[in-house]
C-alpha positions as CSV (number, residue, x, y, z in Angstrom):
1,M,-34.5,-4.9,17.7
2,A,-36.2,-6.9,14.9
3,D,-39.3,-8.8,15.5
4,P,-38.3,-12.2,17.0
5,K,-41.1,-13.9,15.1
6,Q,-39.4,-13.0,11.8
7,A,-37.4,-16.1,12.1
8,N,-40.5,-18.2,11.7
9,E,-42.0,-15.9,9.0
10,S,-39.0,-15.6,6.7
11,P,-37.0,-18.5,5.4
12,A,-33.4,-18.8,6.5
13,L,-30.9,-17.1,4.2
14,L,-28.2,-19.6,5.2
15,R,-29.0,-23.1,6.4
16,I,-26.2,-25.5,7.4
17,R,-26.7,-29.1,8.1
18,G,-24.2,-31.6,9.4
19,L,-21.1,-29.5,8.5
20,K,-17.9,-31.3,9.2
21,K,-14.3,-30.2,9.1
22,N,-11.1,-32.1,10.1
23,F,-7.5,-31.0,10.3
24,G,-5.7,-34.3,10.2
25,A,-6.7,-36.3,13.2
26,V,-8.3,-33.3,14.8
27,Q,-12.1,-32.9,14.4
28,A,-12.9,-29.2,14.4
29,L,-16.5,-29.5,13.4
30,G,-18.5,-32.6,14.1
31,G,-21.8,-32.2,12.2
32,V,-22.9,-28.6,12.9
33,D,-26.4,-27.3,12.2
34,F,-26.7,-23.5,11.9
35,D,-29.4,-21.2,10.7
36,V,-29.1,-17.5,9.8
37,Y,-32.1,-15.3,9.0
38,P,-32.2,-12.0,7.0
39,G,-32.9,-8.8,9.0
40,Q,-31.6,-10.4,12.2
41,V,-28.4,-10.4,14.3
42,T,-27.4,-14.0,15.1
43,A,-24.8,-14.2,17.9
44,L,-22.3,-17.1,17.6
45,V,-20.8,-17.8,21.0
46,G,-18.6,-20.5,22.5
47,D,-15.5,-21.0,24.5
48,N,-12.0,-21.0,23.0
49,G,-11.6,-24.0,20.7
50,A,-15.3,-24.4,20.3
51,G,-15.1,-24.1,16.5
52,K,-16.4,-20.6,15.9
53,S,-13.6,-19.5,13.7
54,V,-13.6,-22.8,11.7
55,L,-17.3,-22.5,11.1
56,T,-17.2,-18.9,9.9
57,K,-14.1,-19.6,7.8
58,S,-16.0,-22.5,6.2
59,I,-18.8,-20.2,5.4
60,A,-16.3,-17.6,4.1
61,G,-14.5,-20.0,1.8
62,I,-11.2,-19.9,3.7
63,H,-11.7,-23.6,4.6
64,E,-13.6,-26.0,2.4
65,A,-15.9,-28.3,4.5
66,D,-15.2,-32.0,4.5
67,G,-18.9,-33.0,4.8
68,G,-22.4,-31.7,5.3
69,E,-24.6,-29.4,3.3
70,I,-24.7,-25.6,2.9
71,L,-28.0,-24.2,1.6
72,W,-28.0,-20.6,0.4
73,E,-31.5,-19.1,-0.1
74,G,-32.8,-22.6,-0.1
75,K,-30.4,-24.0,-2.7
76,P,-27.4,-26.2,-2.1
77,V,-24.0,-24.5,-2.8
78,R,-20.4,-25.4,-2.5
79,I,-18.1,-22.7,-1.1
80,R,-14.4,-23.4,-2.0
81,S,-12.8,-20.0,-1.9
82,P,-13.4,-16.4,-0.7
83,R,-14.5,-15.6,-4.2
84,D,-17.3,-18.1,-4.0
85,S,-18.6,-16.7,-0.8
86,A,-18.3,-13.1,-2.1
87,A,-20.2,-14.0,-5.2
88,L,-23.1,-15.2,-3.0
89,G,-23.1,-12.0,-1.0
90,I,-21.1,-13.1,2.1
91,E,-18.6,-10.7,3.6
92,V,-16.5,-11.2,6.7
93,V,-15.0,-8.6,9.0
94,Y,-12.2,-10.5,10.8
95,Q,-11.0,-9.6,14.2
96,D,-7.8,-8.2,12.8
97,L,-10.1,-6.2,10.4
98,A,-7.8,-6.9,7.4
99,L,-7.1,-3.3,6.7
100,C,-4.0,-1.8,5.2
101,D,-2.7,0.9,7.5
102,N,-0.7,2.7,4.8
103,L,-3.8,3.1,2.5
104,D,-6.5,5.6,3.1
105,I,-10.2,4.9,3.9
106,V,-11.4,4.9,0.3
107,Q,-8.5,2.8,-0.9
108,N,-9.2,0.2,1.8
109,M,-12.9,0.1,1.1
110,F,-12.4,-0.7,-2.6
111,L,-9.3,-2.9,-2.3
112,G,-9.5,-5.7,-4.8
113,R,-12.7,-4.1,-6.4
114,E,-11.4,-0.8,-7.7
115,R,-13.5,1.3,-10.0
116,L,-11.8,1.9,-13.3
117,K,-12.1,4.5,-16.1
118,G,-10.6,2.7,-19.0
119,R,-7.6,1.0,-17.3
120,L,-7.0,3.8,-14.8
121,L,-8.2,4.0,-11.2
122,D,-11.3,6.2,-10.9
123,E,-10.5,7.8,-7.6
124,D,-13.4,10.3,-7.6
125,A,-16.1,7.7,-8.3
126,M,-14.7,5.5,-5.5
127,E,-14.6,8.4,-3.1
128,R,-18.2,9.4,-3.8
129,E,-19.4,5.8,-3.4
130,A,-17.4,5.4,-0.1
131,A,-18.9,8.7,1.3
132,K,-22.4,7.5,0.3
133,T,-21.9,4.1,2.1
134,L,-20.6,5.7,5.2
135,A,-23.4,8.2,5.3
136,G,-26.0,5.4,4.9
137,L,-24.5,3.7,7.9
138,R,-24.4,7.0,9.8
139,V,-20.6,6.8,10.4
140,T,-20.0,10.4,11.4
141,T,-16.7,10.3,13.3
142,L,-14.4,10.7,10.4
143,R,-12.7,14.0,9.6
144,S,-11.8,12.9,6.1
145,I,-12.4,9.8,4.1
146,R,-9.0,10.3,2.6
147,A,-7.3,9.9,6.0
148,P,-4.9,7.0,6.3
149,V,-6.3,4.1,8.3
150,A,-3.2,4.2,10.5
151,A,-4.5,7.6,11.9
152,L,-7.9,6.2,12.9
153,S,-9.1,5.0,16.3
154,G,-10.1,1.4,17.0
155,G,-13.8,2.2,16.7
156,Q,-13.3,4.1,13.4
157,R,-11.3,1.2,12.0
158,Q,-14.0,-1.2,12.9
159,S,-16.6,1.1,11.2
160,I,-14.5,1.2,8.1
161,A,-14.2,-2.6,8.0
162,V,-18.0,-3.0,8.4
163,A,-18.7,-0.4,5.7
164,K,-16.3,-2.2,3.4
165,A,-18.2,-5.4,3.9
166,V,-21.7,-4.0,3.2
167,M,-20.8,-2.0,0.2
168,W,-20.9,-4.8,-2.3
169,N,-24.6,-5.7,-2.1
170,S,-23.8,-8.2,0.6
171,K,-26.6,-10.2,2.1
172,L,-24.7,-11.8,5.0
173,V,-22.1,-10.0,7.1
174,I,-20.0,-12.0,9.6
175,L,-18.4,-9.9,12.3
176,D,-15.6,-11.6,14.3
177,E,-15.3,-10.0,17.8
178,P,-16.3,-6.5,16.6
179,T,-16.0,-4.8,20.0
180,A,-12.8,-6.5,21.2
181,A,-10.3,-4.0,22.8
182,L,-12.7,-1.0,22.4
183,G,-13.7,1.5,25.0
184,V,-17.2,2.0,26.2
185,A,-18.2,4.8,23.8
186,Q,-16.6,3.1,20.8
187,T,-18.3,-0.2,21.7
188,G,-21.6,1.6,21.8
189,Q,-21.0,3.1,18.3
190,V,-20.1,-0.3,16.9
191,L,-23.1,-2.0,18.4
192,Q,-25.3,0.7,16.9
193,L,-23.7,0.0,13.6
194,V,-24.4,-3.7,13.9
195,R,-28.0,-3.0,14.7
196,R,-28.4,-0.8,11.7
197,L,-27.1,-3.5,9.4
198,A,-29.9,-5.9,10.5
199,D,-32.5,-3.1,10.4
200,Q,-31.5,-2.6,6.7
201,G,-32.4,-6.2,6.0
202,L,-29.0,-7.8,6.1
203,A,-28.3,-11.0,7.9
204,V,-25.6,-10.5,10.5
205,V,-23.6,-13.1,12.4
206,M,-21.7,-11.6,15.3
207,I,-19.0,-13.7,17.0
208,S,-18.4,-12.5,20.6
209,H,-17.1,-13.5,24.0
210,N,-18.9,-10.5,25.5
211,L,-22.4,-11.7,26.5
212,N,-23.4,-8.1,27.4
213,D,-22.8,-7.2,23.7
214,V,-24.7,-10.3,22.6
215,F,-27.8,-9.5,24.6
216,A,-27.6,-5.8,23.6
217,V,-28.1,-6.4,19.9
218,A,-28.8,-10.1,19.0
219,D,-32.1,-11.5,17.8
220,R,-30.8,-15.1,17.9
221,V,-28.0,-16.9,19.6
222,A,-26.1,-20.0,18.6
223,I,-23.8,-21.8,21.1
224,L,-21.0,-24.0,20.0
225,R,-19.1,-26.4,22.2
226,L,-16.3,-28.7,21.1
227,G,-17.2,-28.5,17.4
228,E,-20.9,-29.2,18.0
229,M,-24.0,-27.0,18.2
230,A,-25.2,-27.1,21.8
231,A,-28.2,-24.9,21.2
232,Q,-29.6,-22.1,19.0
233,G,-32.8,-20.1,19.0
234,P,-34.3,-16.7,19.7
235,I,-32.6,-14.6,22.2
236,E,-35.7,-14.6,24.4
237,E,-35.1,-18.3,25.2
238,F,-31.7,-17.6,26.8
239,D,-30.1,-15.6,29.6
240,T,-26.5,-15.3,30.7
241,Q,-26.7,-18.3,33.1
242,R,-28.1,-20.6,30.4
243,V,-25.6,-19.5,27.8
244,V,-22.7,-20.0,30.1
245,E,-23.9,-23.5,31.1
246,L,-24.3,-24.5,27.5
247,M,-20.9,-23.2,26.6
248,T,-19.1,-25.0,29.4
249,T,-21.1,-28.3,29.7
250,G,-23.2,-28.6,26.5
251,K,-26.4,-28.8,28.4
252,S,-28.6,-26.7,30.8
253,D,-31.6,-27.3,33.0
254,H,-32.0,-23.6,33.7
255,V,-35.4,-22.3,32.9
256,V,-35.5,-18.8,31.5
257,T,-38.3,-16.6,33.0
258,P,-40.3,-14.9,30.2
259,G,-38.7,-11.4,29.6
260,Q,-35.6,-12.3,31.6
261,G,-33.5,-13.0,28.5
262,T,-33.9,-9.6,27.0
263,A,-33.0,-7.8,30.3
264,A,-29.4,-9.0,30.3
265,P,-27.6,-6.0,28.8
266,S,-25.4,-4.4,31.4
267,I,-25.5,-0.8,32.5
268,A,-22.2,-0.2,30.8
269,N,-23.6,-1.2,27.4
270,E,-26.8,0.7,27.9
271,N,-24.7,3.8,28.8
272,A,-22.5,3.2,25.8
273,L,-25.4,3.1,23.4
274,E,-27.0,6.2,25.0
275,V,-23.7,8.1,24.8
276,A,-23.1,7.1,21.2
277,A,-26.7,8.1,20.3
278,S,-26.5,11.4,22.1
279,R,-23.1,12.2,20.5
280,E,-24.5,11.4,17.1
281,A,-27.6,13.5,17.6
282,S,-25.7,16.5,18.9
283,G,-23.0,16.4,16.2
284,E,-20.2,15.9,18.7
285,A,-19.0,12.8,17.0
286,G,-17.1,14.9,14.5
287,P,-17.5,16.1,10.9
288,S,-19.4,13.9,8.6
289,A,-17.6,11.8,6.0
290,V,-20.1,13.1,3.5
291,V,-18.5,15.9,1.6
292,G,-20.4,19.1,0.9
293,E,-21.0,20.2,-2.7
294,G,-17.8,21.7,-4.1
295,H,-16.1,22.0,-0.7
296,V,-12.6,23.5,-0.8
297,E,-10.2,22.9,2.0
298,S,-8.7,25.9,3.7
299,F,-5.0,26.2,4.2
300,G,-5.5,25.5,7.9
301,S,-7.5,22.3,7.4
302,Y,-5.0,21.2,4.7
303,M,-2.1,21.7,7.0
304,R,-3.9,19.8,9.8
305,A,-4.5,16.9,7.4
306,A,-0.8,17.0,6.3
307,W,0.3,16.9,9.9
308,S,-2.0,13.9,10.5
309,R,-0.4,12.1,7.7
310,I,3.1,12.9,9.1
311,L,2.0,11.4,12.5
312,A,0.7,8.3,10.7
313,G,4.2,7.8,9.2
314,Q,3.7,9.5,5.9
315,S,6.2,12.3,6.2
316,G,6.7,12.3,2.4
317,V,9.7,14.0,1.0
318,L,9.9,16.8,3.6
319,P,12.9,15.4,5.6
320,V,15.0,14.8,2.5
321,L,14.2,18.2,1.0
322,L,15.4,19.8,4.3
323,G,18.4,17.5,4.2
324,V,19.3,18.7,0.6
325,V,19.1,22.3,1.6
326,L,21.3,21.7,4.7
327,I,23.9,19.7,2.8
328,A,24.0,22.4,0.0
329,A,24.4,25.2,2.6
330,L,27.2,23.3,4.4
331,F,29.3,22.5,1.4
332,Q,28.7,26.0,-0.2
333,S,30.0,27.6,3.0
334,Q,33.2,25.5,2.7
335,N,33.7,25.8,-1.1
336,S,32.0,28.4,-3.3
337,K,32.2,26.2,-6.3
338,F,29.7,23.7,-4.9
339,L,26.6,25.6,-6.2
340,S,28.2,26.6,-9.4
341,N,26.2,25.7,-12.5
342,G,28.9,23.3,-13.8
343,N,29.1,21.4,-10.5
344,I,25.3,21.2,-10.1
345,V,24.9,19.7,-13.6
346,N,27.8,17.4,-13.0
347,L,26.2,16.3,-9.6
348,L,22.9,15.4,-11.3
349,V,24.7,13.4,-14.0
350,Q,26.8,11.6,-11.3
351,G,23.7,10.7,-9.3
352,S,21.6,9.6,-12.4
353,V,22.8,5.9,-12.1
354,F,21.8,5.7,-8.4
355,M,18.5,7.5,-9.2
356,L,17.5,5.0,-11.9
357,I,18.5,1.8,-10.2
358,G,17.1,3.3,-6.9
359,M,13.7,3.7,-8.7
360,G,13.8,0.0,-9.4
361,E,14.7,-0.8,-5.8
362,V,11.7,1.2,-4.6
363,F,9.3,-1.4,-6.2
364,V,10.8,-4.1,-4.1
365,L,11.1,-2.1,-0.9
366,I,7.4,-1.1,-1.1
367,L,6.7,-4.9,-0.8
368,G,8.8,-5.0,2.3
369,E,11.4,-7.1,0.5
370,I,14.9,-6.2,-0.7
371,D,16.9,-6.9,-3.9
372,L,20.7,-7.1,-3.4
373,S,21.4,-8.2,-6.9
374,L,20.3,-5.0,-8.8
375,G,23.9,-3.8,-9.0
376,F,25.0,-6.8,-11.1
377,V,21.7,-7.0,-12.9
378,A,22.5,-3.5,-14.1
379,G,26.0,-4.7,-15.1
380,I,24.5,-7.6,-17.1
381,G,22.1,-5.2,-18.8
382,A,24.9,-2.9,-19.7
383,T,27.0,-5.8,-21.0
384,V,24.2,-7.1,-23.2
385,A,23.6,-3.6,-24.7
386,V,27.3,-3.0,-25.4
387,I,27.8,-6.5,-27.0
388,A,24.7,-6.1,-29.1
389,Q,25.9,-2.9,-30.7
390,Q,29.4,-4.2,-31.5
391,P,30.1,-4.2,-35.3
392,S,30.4,-8.0,-35.2
393,V,26.7,-8.2,-34.0
394,G,25.4,-5.1,-35.7
395,W,22.3,-4.3,-33.8
396,P,21.0,-0.7,-33.9
397,W,21.1,1.1,-30.6
398,Y,17.4,0.8,-29.8
399,A,17.4,-3.0,-30.4
400,A,20.5,-3.3,-28.1
401,V,18.7,-1.3,-25.4
402,I,15.5,-3.3,-25.7
403,A,17.5,-6.6,-25.5
404,A,19.3,-5.4,-22.4
405,L,16.0,-4.5,-20.7
406,V,14.5,-7.8,-21.6
407,V,17.4,-9.8,-20.3
408,A,17.4,-7.8,-17.0
409,G,13.6,-8.3,-16.7
410,I,14.1,-12.1,-17.2
411,L,16.6,-12.1,-14.3
412,G,14.2,-10.3,-12.1
413,T,11.3,-12.6,-13.0
414,F,13.5,-15.6,-12.2
415,Q,14.3,-14.3,-8.8
416,G,10.7,-13.3,-8.1
417,L,9.5,-16.8,-9.0
418,L,12.0,-18.4,-6.6
419,I,10.8,-16.0,-3.8
420,T,7.1,-16.5,-4.4
421,K,6.8,-20.1,-5.5
422,L,9.4,-21.6,-3.2
423,R,8.8,-19.0,-0.5
424,L,12.5,-18.3,-0.1
425,P,13.6,-15.1,1.7
426,S,14.3,-12.3,-0.8
427,F,17.6,-11.5,1.1
428,V,19.0,-15.0,0.4
429,V,17.7,-15.3,-3.2
430,T,19.0,-11.9,-4.3
431,L,22.3,-12.4,-2.4
432,A,22.8,-15.5,-4.5
433,G,21.9,-13.4,-7.5
434,Y,24.5,-10.8,-6.5
435,L,27.2,-13.6,-6.6
436,G,25.8,-15.5,-9.6
437,F,25.2,-12.5,-11.8
438,Q,28.6,-11.1,-11.1
439,G,30.1,-14.4,-12.4
440,I,27.8,-14.3,-15.5
441,M,28.9,-10.7,-16.2
442,I,32.6,-11.6,-16.0
443,Q,32.0,-14.6,-18.2
444,M,30.2,-12.5,-20.8
445,L,33.0,-9.9,-20.9
446,G,35.6,-12.6,-21.7
447,Q,39.4,-12.5,-21.3
448,G,39.8,-8.9,-22.4
449,G,37.6,-7.7,-19.5
450,T,36.6,-4.4,-21.3
451,I,34.3,-3.7,-24.2
452,P,34.1,-0.2,-25.6
453,I,30.8,1.3,-26.8
454,Q,30.8,1.9,-30.5
455,D,27.4,3.5,-30.9
456,E,27.3,7.3,-30.6
457,T,23.7,7.4,-29.5
458,I,24.3,5.1,-26.5
459,N,27.4,7.2,-25.6
460,N,25.3,10.3,-25.7
461,F,22.9,8.9,-23.1
462,A,25.2,10.2,-20.3
463,N,27.6,12.4,-22.2
464,G,25.4,14.1,-24.8
465,T,23.6,17.5,-24.3
466,L,20.4,18.9,-25.8
467,S,20.5,22.2,-27.6
468,P,19.4,25.2,-25.5
469,A,16.2,25.6,-27.5
470,L,15.3,21.9,-27.2
471,G,15.9,22.0,-23.5
472,W,13.5,24.9,-23.1
473,G,11.0,23.2,-25.3
474,L,10.9,19.9,-23.4
475,T,10.7,21.8,-20.1
476,I,7.8,24.0,-21.2
477,V,5.9,20.9,-22.5
478,A,6.5,19.0,-19.2
479,I,5.4,22.0,-17.0
480,A,2.4,22.6,-19.2
481,I,1.3,19.0,-18.9
482,F,1.8,19.0,-15.2
483,A,-0.2,22.3,-14.8
484,A,-3.0,21.1,-17.0
485,F,-3.3,17.9,-15.1
486,T,-3.2,19.6,-11.7
487,F,-5.9,22.2,-12.6
488,A,-8.1,19.7,-14.3
489,R,-7.9,17.2,-11.4
490,D,-8.7,19.8,-8.8
491,G,-11.5,21.4,-10.9
492,K,-13.1,18.0,-11.5
493,R,-13.1,17.3,-7.8
494,R,-14.8,20.6,-7.1
495,A,-17.4,20.0,-9.7
496,S,-18.1,16.5,-8.3
497,G,-18.6,17.8,-4.8
498,L,-15.4,16.3,-3.5
499,V,-12.9,18.0,-1.2
500,A,-10.4,19.9,-3.3
501,P,-7.2,21.6,-2.1
502,P,-7.3,25.4,-1.9
503,M,-6.6,27.2,-5.2
504,G,-3.7,29.0,-3.6
505,L,-2.1,25.6,-2.9
506,T,-2.7,24.5,-6.5
507,L,-1.1,27.7,-7.8
508,L,1.8,27.2,-5.4
509,K,2.5,23.6,-6.8
510,V,2.5,24.9,-10.4
511,A,4.6,27.9,-9.5
512,A,7.2,25.6,-7.7
513,A,7.3,23.4,-10.9
514,V,7.8,26.4,-13.1
515,I,10.6,27.8,-10.9
516,A,12.4,24.4,-10.6
517,G,12.1,23.9,-14.4
518,V,13.4,27.4,-15.3
519,V,16.3,27.1,-12.8
520,L,17.3,23.7,-14.2
521,V,17.3,24.9,-17.8
522,V,19.0,28.2,-17.1
523,I,21.8,26.4,-15.1
524,S,22.1,23.7,-17.8
525,N,22.3,26.3,-20.7
526,M,25.1,28.3,-19.0
527,N,28.6,27.5,-20.2
528,R,30.3,25.0,-17.9
529,G,33.2,24.3,-20.1
530,V,36.5,26.0,-20.6
531,P,37.1,28.8,-23.2
532,A,38.7,26.5,-25.6
533,F,35.9,23.9,-25.2
534,P,32.6,25.5,-24.4
535,L,29.9,23.2,-23.0
536,N,26.2,24.0,-22.4
537,G,22.8,22.5,-22.7
538,M,20.8,20.0,-20.7
539,P,22.4,16.5,-20.5
540,W,20.4,13.8,-22.1
541,V,20.3,11.8,-18.9
542,I,18.2,14.4,-17.1
543,P,15.1,14.0,-19.3
544,I,15.7,10.2,-19.3
545,V,15.5,10.2,-15.5
546,F,12.5,12.4,-15.6
547,L,10.7,10.1,-18.1
548,V,11.3,7.1,-16.0
549,L,10.2,9.0,-12.9
550,A,6.9,10.1,-14.6
551,L,6.3,6.6,-15.9
552,W,6.8,4.7,-12.6
553,A,4.9,7.4,-10.7
554,F,2.0,6.9,-13.1
555,V,2.1,3.1,-12.7
556,L,2.2,3.3,-8.9
557,G,-0.5,6.0,-8.6
558,R,-3.0,5.4,-11.4
559,L,-3.0,1.7,-12.0
560,R,-4.3,-1.2,-10.0
561,F,-0.8,-2.8,-10.0
562,G,0.5,0.1,-7.9
563,R,-2.4,0.0,-5.5
564,Y,-1.9,-3.7,-5.0
565,L,1.8,-3.3,-4.5
566,F,1.2,-0.8,-1.6
567,A,-1.5,-3.1,-0.2
568,I,0.8,-6.1,-0.1
569,G,3.5,-4.0,1.6
570,G,1.1,-2.7,4.1
571,N,-0.8,-5.9,5.0
572,A,-0.2,-8.9,2.8
573,E,-3.0,-10.9,4.5
574,A,-5.5,-8.1,3.9
575,A,-4.5,-8.1,0.2
576,R,-4.9,-11.8,-0.1
577,R,-8.4,-11.7,1.5
578,A,-9.3,-9.0,-1.0
579,G,-8.6,-11.4,-3.8
580,I,-5.3,-10.0,-4.9
581,S,-2.8,-12.4,-6.4
582,L,0.3,-11.8,-4.2
583,A,2.5,-14.0,-6.3
584,K,1.9,-12.2,-9.6
585,I,2.3,-8.8,-8.1
586,R,5.5,-9.7,-6.4
587,V,7.0,-11.3,-9.4
588,A,6.1,-8.3,-11.5
589,A,7.7,-6.0,-9.0
590,F,11.0,-7.8,-9.1
591,A,10.9,-7.9,-12.9
592,M,10.2,-4.1,-13.1
593,A,13.0,-3.4,-10.6
594,A,15.4,-5.4,-12.7
595,M,14.4,-3.7,-16.0
596,T,14.9,-0.3,-14.4
597,A,18.3,-1.4,-13.1
598,G,19.2,-2.6,-16.6
599,L,18.6,1.0,-17.9
600,G,20.7,2.3,-15.0
601,G,23.5,0.0,-16.1
602,I,23.4,1.3,-19.6
603,I,23.7,4.9,-18.3
604,Y,26.7,3.8,-16.2
605,A,28.4,2.3,-19.2
606,S,27.5,5.3,-21.3
607,R,29.3,7.6,-18.8
608,L,32.5,5.5,-19.1
609,Q,31.9,4.8,-22.8
610,S,32.6,1.1,-22.0
611,I,31.8,-1.8,-19.7
612,S,34.4,-3.8,-17.9
613,T,35.0,-6.3,-15.1
614,S,35.9,-3.4,-12.8
615,F,32.2,-2.7,-12.6
616,D,31.5,-2.6,-8.8
617,G,27.9,-3.8,-8.5
618,G,28.3,-4.4,-4.8
619,T,29.0,-0.8,-4.0
620,I,26.3,0.3,-6.4
621,V,23.6,-1.7,-4.8
622,L,24.5,-0.5,-1.3
623,Y,24.3,3.1,-2.6
624,V,21.0,2.3,-4.3
625,V,19.3,1.0,-1.2
626,A,20.6,4.0,0.7
627,T,19.3,6.2,-2.1
628,A,15.7,4.9,-1.8
629,V,15.7,4.9,2.0
630,I,17.3,8.4,2.4
631,G,14.7,9.7,-0.1
632,G,11.8,8.5,2.1
633,T,10.9,4.9,1.1
634,S,10.3,2.7,4.1
635,L,12.4,-0.4,4.7
636,F,9.3,-1.9,6.5
637,G,7.3,-1.8,3.3
638,G,4.0,-0.1,2.3
639,R,5.5,3.3,1.6
640,G,7.6,4.6,-1.3
641,H,7.7,6.6,-4.5
642,P,10.1,6.9,-7.4
643,L,10.7,10.5,-6.5
644,H,12.3,9.2,-3.2
645,A,15.1,7.6,-5.2
646,V,15.7,10.7,-7.3
647,L,15.9,12.9,-4.2
648,G,18.0,10.3,-2.4
649,G,20.3,10.2,-5.4
650,V,20.8,13.9,-5.2
651,V,21.7,13.6,-1.5
652,I,24.3,10.9,-2.1
653,A,25.7,12.6,-5.2
654,A,25.9,15.9,-3.2
655,I,27.8,14.2,-0.3
656,V,30.3,12.5,-2.7
657,N,30.7,15.5,-4.8
658,G,31.0,18.0,-2.0
659,M,33.6,16.0,-0.1
660,A,35.6,15.5,-3.3
661,L,35.6,19.3,-3.7
662,L,36.9,19.6,-0.1
663,G,39.6,17.0,-0.8
664,L,38.3,14.5,1.8
665,P,39.3,10.9,1.3
666,A,36.9,8.2,0.1
667,A,36.8,6.7,3.6
668,V,35.2,9.9,5.0
669,Q,32.7,10.0,2.1
670,L,31.6,6.4,2.9
671,M,31.3,7.2,6.6
672,A,29.3,10.4,6.0
673,T,26.9,8.5,3.7
674,A,26.5,5.8,6.4
675,V,25.6,8.5,8.9
676,V,23.0,10.0,6.6
677,L,21.5,6.5,5.9
678,L,21.2,5.8,9.6
679,A,19.6,9.2,10.2
680,A,17.0,8.4,7.5
681,I,16.2,5.0,8.9
682,T,15.9,6.5,12.4
683,V,13.4,9.1,11.1
684,D,11.4,6.3,9.4
685,V,11.3,4.2,12.6
686,V,10.5,7.1,14.9
687,V,7.7,8.5,12.7
688,R,6.3,5.0,12.2
689,R,6.2,4.5,16.0
690,R,4.7,7.9,16.5
691,G,1.9,7.0,14.1
692,E,1.2,3.8,16.0
693,T,1.0,5.6,19.4
694,T,-1.4,8.3,18.1
695,R,-4.2,5.8,17.3
């Protein structure tokens, strides 16, 4: 414990005089004085409603004080926002920890302050810095700093929140009930961590109802009662009885016997500290978060980590891949034509519309929202493109497509603004959009009700095919880029001393991509026509879907926008406290979803070579939501990938196509799709609950 005389030898880092805060007629703080010194733990205690949270939130910039003075390093300052407090070097670890369960440790520690290389996230630099910070705080209970926070215990989560707070050259760390709901051993580990912060020269304010914890680590204590400071001073001047009397009555005549105040820690806390120290010294706490130089994961450790992610609710695409195999085997056993080359290519073309619009829906679902209007947004996009390329208008195909995407994006932006600015439920706003956009589309199509596509290029989006040579060329280039990126990324991690997947796994990924690409090209280049009208070559729509998939995967995985999207879906309050503009990200997500839907609508019109009022946007949007969820995107937010929509589109197209081959009516097809959707949601819920119970 720090020298108690340090408070008299060092000037206060934070000095508050006469701080006042009112909420209407309620006075939360009535002229509070409060001093915090560097290198010391100051315990802030008080009964419920004493004003502890209001005081700390005023220091943190959540609330702006109505009166009084705040001196920081001897100079008056005004703290009006969390950014103001962060700029001074003040960090707060709230009782709820403000962590995003769906993000991993590194992503949480750098949330809102990501390291960039150019405009891309520098994941390796952030991982090295996170490991360094955790090692400096001697946090040794983590198996991997890339583990999702949802898979961590309470003590580990608390350690991550503290490490996140001290990483940014902070001078004052405020901890709100850091040991609440923790066991004895975890409490000891957290109290040791609190002590280390002060020993490193930081000023620490610890809010706690547990006086045992207070006397275990505090150098000073400050006691609030009904919005006023009842007393504050060195811990030696207090014992449990005096603190309780001051908390409840505001005064105390109890005289503390010299040495009595520091003897208050309970046997339980002493044992906890001893247990934590012995576990740390003996290495029983678990593998260190500091990664060895060039360490490569074994297959066993990689599989254990993958299983941990599944338990945390990140099952990935495994369930849908198994579902595709099962569906294919079932329909092939009933009709040998199901896995014929012609039917497989036709199946992919049929599902392309659902895949594209579904990739747009993924953006919204990641936020934990829903967009019911995307079907008719797609219809309006298609209508704009078709009208723009009519001879009477005369726009070239690319200008018509751009115009359609812009109009669709505007519609999405409009709905996003209604949802964020007016705080209207997305379900209601997009349901209104569903109805309103349907009316706009009918109005645009006019009395004829049908407009044919005159441009050959747009017609070829869904009906055209690449030459066999071009199909091979594009596939080889795509696989080469994927392989080069995969080997370069893993090699860079090994060279940087970060954990890298085993080489065998890297080779397996590349081999799987090669096999999938070769099979797709071979199937596409086989003749699937009739003798009089041969047809072969990869349909245009397949590389179009792949390009959109690659682009949106890049946006979600390598840009800050994607990171913030997942953070908001995982814990919007944590994202807000990290300085993320929730409104901007949400509006952008709805706009991008609408633009992607606009492209899907153009593909739909291309297949029919026209657009008409028979366009069923309602059925399409229901299939689209099913596509994303069946593929693995969570309806609860925080988890999703464009690949989920592609795989889900394959599932739905396979069901519709397979049942059509079997001659089953449309009613049975709809019921079968409903069963698959319910199964996917059930898996999502069960895995999510399993992850919560494994903490």
